[in-house]
N, C-alpha and C positions, 0 to 999 in steps of 0.2 A: 669535234665540236664545230658547229656552224656559227654559233654566236661568238662575237669578239667583244664582250662587255668590258674587258680590261685592256683593250688595245691602247698602248701608250702609257699604261699605268704600271706602278711598281708596288710590290707587296713584300713585307717582311713577315716570315712565318717561323715561329719558334717551335722547337721540338719536332723538326721536320725531316729527320734522316730516315724515318720509316713510319708505318702506321697511318694514323689520321693526318698528321702534319704533312707527310709526303703526299698523301692523296689530295690534300688541299692544294699543295704546290702544283701537282700535276694538273688539277682542274683549272687553276688560275692561269698557268702557262698555256694550256690548251685554248683558253679564251683570250690570249693575247698579252698576258702580263709578263713582266720580268720580275724575278724574285731573288731575295736573299733568304737562305734557310739556315737555321741554327740548331745545334744539339751539342752534346758533350764530346762525342768522339769524332775526330777528324776523318777517319777512313770511311765510315758509312756516309758522312756528309759529302765527301768528295765524290763518292760513287753516285749518290743521289743527284748531285748537281750535274754530273756528266749525263745521267739518264735524262734529266730535264732539258738538256740542250747545250750544256757547257757555258763558259763565261759570258757569252753574248746574251744569254737568257737567264742564267742562274749562277749566283755566287754564294759562298758559304762562310760561316764564322763559327768556330768551335769554342765551347765554353759552357759554364753553368749559368742558368738563368738567374740565379741568386747572386751573381758576380757583377757588380756595377761596371767594372772595367771591361768585361766581356760584352755587356750590352752596348757600351760606348763604341767598342771596336766593331761590332756588328752594324751599328747605325752608320758609322763612318764608312765601312765597306759598301753599304747599300748606296749611300749618297755619292761616293767616289765612282762606283761602277755605273750607276744609272741616273744620278742627278736629281732624284726626287723620291718621295714616298707617298703613296696614296692609301694603302691598306696595311693595317697591322692585325695579325692573327695570333692571339695569345693561346697557344696550344700546349705549352710545356706543363707537365704535371707529374706527380709521383704519388705512389701509395705503397710504402714499404712495410706497412703494418696491417695485420689481420687479427681481429679478436675484439673482446669487449672494450668499450671506451675507457673504462676505469683502469685498464691494464696497460694502456699505451704509455711509453716512457716520455717524459717531458722533452727530452732531446729529439726524439723522433717526431713528436707533435710539432715542435718548432720548425724542424726541417720541412715537413709537409706544408706547413703554413707559409714558410718563406718561398717555397717553389710554386705552390698553387695559387697564392694570393698576392704576396708582396712582390714577387717577380712580375706578375701581370701588371701591377700598379707601376712598377719601375719601368717596364717597357713602354707603358702608355705615357708616363711622364716624359720619358726621353723622346718618344715619337712626336709628342706635342711640342716640345721645345725645339726639336730639330727641323720639323717641317709642317706637321699637321696643323699646329696652332695658327700659322699664317695662311696656309693654303687649303685647309679642310681635308676631309677624307672619311674613312670608315674604319672602325675597330670591331673585331669579332672575337669574343672570348669563348673558349671551349670549356664548358662546365660539365655537368653530368646530372642524370635523373637522381643520383644519390644526394644531390643538393636540394631536392624538392620534397623529400619526406624521410621516412625512417630507412636506414641502410645498415642492417645488422652485419657485424663483422668488419665493415669498413666505415664505421661511424665517424671517425675524425676526418677521413677523406671527404665524406659527405658534408661535414661541417664546413670544410674549406671551400667546397663547391657552392654551398649555400652563400658563403661570403662573397664568392666570385660573382654569383648571380646578383646579389645586392649591390656589389661594386659596379656592375654593369648599369644598373638603374641610376646610381648616384652620379656616375660619370656622364651618362646620357644627359642629365640635367645640367651638369657643370660645363660640358663641352658643346652643347647646342648653341646656335643652330648649324654650325659649319662642320661639326664632326659627329657622325652617327655612331652609337655604341650599342651593340647587340650581343647576344650569346646564343649558343646552341647547347642543348642538354641531352646528350645521347644516353641510351640504355647500353646494354652490353654489345660491343662492337668486336668483331673478330680481329683482334690485334694481339701481339705478344704481351702488351701491357695488361690486357683483360683476360688472358688465357686461363688463369686460375679459376675464373668464374664459370667456365664452360668446358674445359678440356676433358674432365672426367665423364661428361655425358652431354655432348653438344645437342643431340636430338631432344633430350629431356629439357635442356635449358631453353631450346627454341619453342617448346610446347607452351611456354608461359606467354608467348606473344600471339596476338591475333593473326599476324601475317606469317606465323609458323617458321620464322627464320631469325637468326641474329643479324645485327647490323653489319654492314661492310664499310670500310673506310670511305669508299666512294659515296655512300649515302650521306655521310656527314659532310664530305667535301662539297657536294651539291648544295647543301643548305648553307654552308659558309659562303660559297660563291654568290648565292642569292642575296644574303644579307650584306655582303660587301659591295654589291653592284648597285647601279642606279635603279634597278628594278625594285629595290627596297628603299627608294629615295624618301619615302614618307614613313619609314619605320625606324624607331630608335627606342632604347630602353627595354627591349623585348627579349625574352628567352624562348627560342623555338625548341620544343620538345621533340626528340627523335627517338621514339620507343617502340615502333612496330606494333603498337596496340598492347603494350605491357599491361597485364590485368591483375598481377599480384604485387605484393610488397617487394621492392627491389632487394 
């Protein structure tokens, strides 16, 4: 990267031991940021932080996004290591259920909602209290095209992403003018998380896109970096769709 849009800045990225979250961390670090990354398991996090450049560049905090104590510990680790916070990327999300909406168990639905929506709100509230409320900054939420329309088989997941998109708009109003809040809505990206949606026939899945390929984590990372940077300084409350020209119902 020749651009250094995040020189001197610090980002906290959730769900970043692999996939989209790690790609976002790579992109921000390449553009000069220092980062705190979070996920559930410590071993992959430690490996990811080492890859990103070690403790001078990247620290990590393991725990569940729905755990308030974990969120507090991650924020404390960020501020202790780097002394500030400029960017929050809410990437954590789960989808353990596949099938008709009426068949999803209440306990499963609650878990998905807690991780995909309430966790993002919790991280945002904490970031606002700890630093952004006084100093300003940018927040980017990772939603999904499943939240923009009908998503057969993953309907409740789509509902939570629709809520996240709406939450993005609400927070953009509440936190303006000093904090910008935007979202990205990717279609199928080649990650372990989305593997069930393309593994059986990747070529066939790609045919549904005008660009004839599935997304890569780096595609999403580039969009997140744009929205988090001063290049998007007049952009808030928006959801950037990243779908390669998806032409059929998701």
